[in-house]
C-alpha positions, 0 to 999 in steps of 0.5 A: 728564151730562145728554144735551147735546142735551136742551139749549136755548139757555141751558143749552149757552151757560151750560154752555159759559161755565161749563166743564161741558162744551165747544161741540164736545161740542155740536156733535158731539152735534147733528151725530149726531143730524141725521145719524141723522134723514135719514127726518124730511127737515128738512135740505137740507144739513147743514154738521157741519164748520161747527158744529164750527169755530164750537164750535171758536172758542168753545172758543179764546175761553174758554180765552184768558178771551174773551166768548163771545157770547150765543149762544156754544157754541149750534148752530143750523139755518138755514132755506134760506131765508137766505143763507149764503156758500159754502153751497148757498141754494135757497128748497127750489126746483129753480129756486134748486138749486146756487146758491151766495151769494158773501155772507151774510144780515144775520141769519145774520151776526149770529148768527155774530158771537154765537158760533152755529154751522150744523148746516145748512140747513133744509128748508121749503115752497117759496119759504115758500110753505105751511101743511105743508111739503108743497111742497118740491122736496126732499121732504116734511118729516115731524114727528116726532110720531105720532098713537098710533092706530098708524096710523103716519100721516105728520104735518105739521109745518107750514109754511113753516118745517117743518125749523125746526119738526121740528129742534128739536121732535125735538132736532136743533138746539137752535133754528133761524131760521124767517121769518114771512109769514102764520104760517109761525114761529107755526103750525109751532110750535104743531104741534111743541110749540115756540116760536116768536117774530114779531117787529115787522115791521123788527125783523130785517133782510130782507137776504139772505133769499129774498123771498116777500112783501116787506111782510110777510116777517120772520124769528125764533127758534124754540127749546124755551122763551121765554127761549131765543127771547128770547135768539136774537132778541137776537142776530137782530135790529138796525138795518140799513142795506141794509134800507130797512125795518129798525127803527132802534131798539136792541134791548132785553135781552128775555132780562134783562127777562123778567116772568111777573107780569103784575099790571095788565096786561089781556089781550084776547079777540077775540070774531071769533075764535070762528069757526063749527066751531071744533075744541072741544079748541082751544076748552078750550085757549084758556079754559085759557089765560085761566084760566093768565094771570088766574092771572097777574095779569092781566084778561081783557077782551073786545075787538072785532076788527071786519075779523079776517074780511077778513084772510085773504081780503086777505093771500091778494091781497097776498102773491101780488101781491107774490110775482108781482113778487118772483119775477120776478127766476128767469128763468134769466138770472143764477143758477140753473136754466136750461132752454135746449131747441136752438133756443130764445129768450129767451122760451123760455128764460123760460118752460120755465125758469120752468115747470121750476123752480117747483113747483106752489103757488108758480106758483099764487100767481104766477098769482093775483099777476099776475091782481090786479096786472093792468090792470082788477083792480088796483083791484078787487083789489089796492088793495081788499085793500090799504084791508082791511089798514089797517082790520086794522091801526086794528083793532088799534089801537083794540084796545090803549087796551083791552089790553095784550096780545091771546090767541087759539089760534094754529091752528084744529086740531092737526097732520094727516097728510100729504096730507090736505089735498093737494086742498083748497088753501083748507083749507091756507089756513085754516091762517093764520086766526088768525095772518095779522091780526097780519102784516098789521099787523106785529106781534109775535106768538108761540105757546107750547105749551099742552098736547096734545090727545085725539090726543096732538098738540101745542097752541099759544096765540097771543099778539100786542102792540102794535109794538115791544112784543115784551117785553110778548108774550113775558112773557105768554108766560112766564106761560103756559108756567110754568103749563102745564108742557109736557113731552110729547115725541115718542117716537122712531121716526126 
């Protein structure tokens, strides 16, 4: 029998349904991998019993001839930003350590209803703020990939969904949930050689997901390939009246409609994404992507997104502003950490709790956000950034009259070593330079692996499509996937 932990969502679902193996056998295999991979620090909490009980329920359904669901028998990792009833949910922050929700997020509820089980809660950058998974209170996540130079430098799995990307890449889970505010699904997917999809804003409910920037946050799947992402996104998505931004639209059967034939389609290449000093290997992979899409029948056209250079600065005003508002609720009063020195008053409790509970990056973004929302600066910064956001969205709208999908690099570089950018927060923020524009516009986008660089580290290509056209994005992604034939895997060292 094939090693079950090498299988993805579709292979597991179909194998369980056909009786080739049981859901319990799958869960046991992945539980063992999780237990043996402590050095990666991908999980904050493991829930092997949850995975086994969900698997037993699927096996019982199969024995009765009942429908198993689109994720039947598939154990997954859950990013620790999603509230899970009875299981600690921390957003990787000390301020929420020990918090156990009495409710379940809509996305996780949808996945359990589709037959999935939970292997555990995955590590992330604290409150999803970071691009390297080095801001978690529970320690850095380490990528399973290594440079082949013998240095054994621990590598970044990307962020903020670094626990998710590491878990999937290292075969600790066949798939995982991620969230993407400015690239936090796509960038870690590119760094670890997996596939990740950020759907249209509103496609997946935000209810029960710890908020970072509410007008940008969007949940999505991270898995081995495009088909698995299509299956998982179908299980995650759907209208939710508890989320006022939720799209009241039917969920398409993305898996059934996957088609890598791009005849008649136009692929736009934004000239503004050719930044000065671009890594030549990134540029080479971009050229290769164009050739693959041309081979799939698409026409390659040059397009302009003129306000691209303003997108990242605008994002780093809007996102921290929303974060400073969202994180005001963590004050030591109702839940989570409470730091109350003897004789201290209410204001002292607020100050002490937040000083002890939030990490440096979270504090940095709260300070930025509070500053740009303050009297005298609101118009100069926040309102200006919102105007830029509108212009970025209008750029994309104009582009859709010329093309059906946009191709760009996912990241400006391959993964870097943990600690190599500690003293350069601006350099860290630049990791999201290609990802942020689609987030500001609320558009569907994905990263697919396209090869490795000269250091043997994965590279990803990004596809962006019009609102609601996840199908077009995934079809183009499938065309690249089929031609790239990416099979590279991290050599096991953990």
